[in-house]
Structures are given as structure tokens and as C-alpha cells.
C-alpha positions as CSV (number, residue, x, y, z in Angstrom):
1,X,94.7,136.5,80.8
2,X,95.9,133.4,78.9
3,X,95.8,133.6,75.2
4,X,95.0,130.8,72.8
5,X,98.5,130.6,71.3
6,X,100.1,130.5,74.8
7,X,97.8,127.7,75.9
8,X,98.6,125.6,72.8
9,X,102.3,126.2,73.2
10,X,102.6,125.2,76.9
11,X,100.2,122.2,76.5
12,X,98.2,123.2,79.5
13,X,95.9,120.3,80.4
14,X,93.1,122.8,81.2
15,X,93.1,124.2,77.7
16,X,90.7,121.5,76.5
17,X,88.2,122.5,79.1
18,X,88.7,126.2,78.4
19,X,88.1,125.8,74.7
20,X,85.0,123.6,75.2
21,X,83.4,126.1,77.6
22,X,84.2,129.0,75.3
23,X,82.9,127.2,72.2
24,X,79.6,126.4,74.0
25,X,79.2,130.0,75.2
26,X,80.0,131.4,71.7
27,X,77.7,129.1,69.8
28,X,74.8,129.7,72.2
29,X,75.1,133.5,72.2
30,X,75.8,133.6,68.4
31,X,72.6,131.5,67.8
32,X,70.5,133.8,70.0
33,X,71.9,136.9,68.3
34,X,70.8,135.5,64.9
35,X,67.5,134.4,66.3
36,X,66.7,137.8,67.6
37,X,68.1,139.6,64.5
38,X,70.3,141.8,66.8
39,X,73.3,143.6,65.3
40,X,76.7,143.7,67.0
41,X,76.5,147.5,67.2
42,X,73.1,147.4,69.1
43,X,74.3,144.6,71.4
44,X,77.4,146.6,72.2
45,X,75.3,149.7,73.0
46,X,73.0,147.7,75.2
47,X,75.8,146.1,77.1
48,X,77.9,149.3,77.3
49,X,80.9,147.8,75.6
50,X,82.5,147.8,72.2
51,X,81.8,145.8,69.1
52,X,85.3,144.4,69.4
53,X,84.5,143.0,72.9
54,X,81.3,141.5,71.5
55,X,83.2,139.9,68.7
56,X,85.6,138.4,71.2
57,X,82.7,136.9,73.2
58,X,81.3,135.4,70.0
59,X,84.6,134.1,68.7
60,X,84.9,130.5,69.9
61,X,88.7,130.5,69.8
62,X,89.2,133.7,71.7
63,X,89.6,133.1,75.4
64,X,90.9,136.6,76.1
65,X,87.6,138.0,77.5
66,X,86.5,138.7,81.0
67,X,83.7,136.9,82.8
68,X,82.1,140.3,83.3
69,X,81.8,140.8,79.5
70,X,80.5,137.3,79.0
71,X,77.8,137.8,81.7
72,X,76.8,141.2,80.4
73,X,76.5,139.9,76.9
74,X,74.6,136.8,77.9
75,X,72.1,138.8,80.0
76,X,71.5,141.2,77.1
77,X,70.6,138.2,75.0
78,X,68.3,136.7,77.7
79,X,70.6,134.2,79.4
80,X,71.8,133.8,82.9
81,X,75.3,132.5,83.4
82,X,76.0,130.0,86.1
83,X,79.4,128.8,87.0
84,X,80.0,125.6,89.0
85,X,83.2,124.0,90.2
86,X,83.4,120.3,90.7
87,X,86.2,118.4,92.4
88,X,88.3,116.3,89.9
89,X,89.3,112.7,90.6
90,X,93.0,112.4,90.6
91,X,93.4,108.9,91.7
92,X,91.1,105.9,92.0
93,X,91.9,103.4,94.6
94,X,90.6,99.8,94.9
95,X,88.3,99.3,97.9
96,X,87.2,95.9,99.1
97,X,83.4,95.5,99.2
98,X,81.8,94.7,102.6
99,X,81.3,91.0,102.9
100,X,77.5,91.4,103.1
101,X,77.5,93.2,99.8
102,X,79.4,90.6,97.8
103,X,76.4,88.2,97.2
104,X,74.2,91.2,96.2
105,X,76.9,92.4,93.7
106,X,77.2,88.9,92.3
107,X,73.4,88.7,91.8
108,X,73.4,92.1,90.2
109,X,76.2,91.1,87.8
110,X,74.4,87.9,86.8
111,X,71.1,89.9,86.3
112,X,72.9,92.4,84.1
113,X,74.5,89.6,82.1
114,X,71.0,88.2,81.3
115,X,69.8,91.5,79.9
116,X,69.7,91.7,76.1
117,X,72.1,94.1,74.5
118,X,70.4,97.0,72.7
């Protein structure tokens, strides 16, 4: 487990993503908890975990929680958790356009230039 303080200290480039994901999860679940009028104690009982674990899930700055706890808490509040991984672009290389595409690209550029700015 990587703690918040450790991530800030080592300047991990992934930290920004981790905090954004955790903030979204926490805000969404906290909102649903309020909406339903559910207490931490009743949610803890329903998920089979402790109030402390539920507080960690709802704390946007606490990244020391397991995916299992997040999923159980989300399911208890009527959400399904989906995780996706997308490849990141590390380097962009310049590629020459095929000769037959050049006139089309020029026409498209000119058409875009004629559009009014909104």
C-alpha cells in the first residue's frame, strides 16, 4: 500500500491519477450515503467491515484502502465499480501524410478556417 505522505514525498507521477480517482470515488459514495440517509455504522454492518474502513473509503485523501473494500462499499450503495486500463502515449512522432490525403487535409483546414468562432 502506498500512503498519501509517501506519494507526495517521492513525487510519483502516478499520484495525480490516484488522487483524482479516489476523490471521484469518495465524492460519489459520500453523496449516495447522504442521499439515502445511511449511517456509517449501518453501512459497515451491511458490507461486513468496520466504520473505520468505511471512513477510509469516504476520505478523498486516504489512498490506503483495498479495491475489495471499495467494491463492497460501492455495491452496498447501489453502484457497480468498473476498472479500465488504457495505454498511455509516451512519445508522439511526426508521420508524413499520404500524398492523396494532402489536398483533402488542405481543403479541410480551409473549411475550418471559414467557420465562425463560437
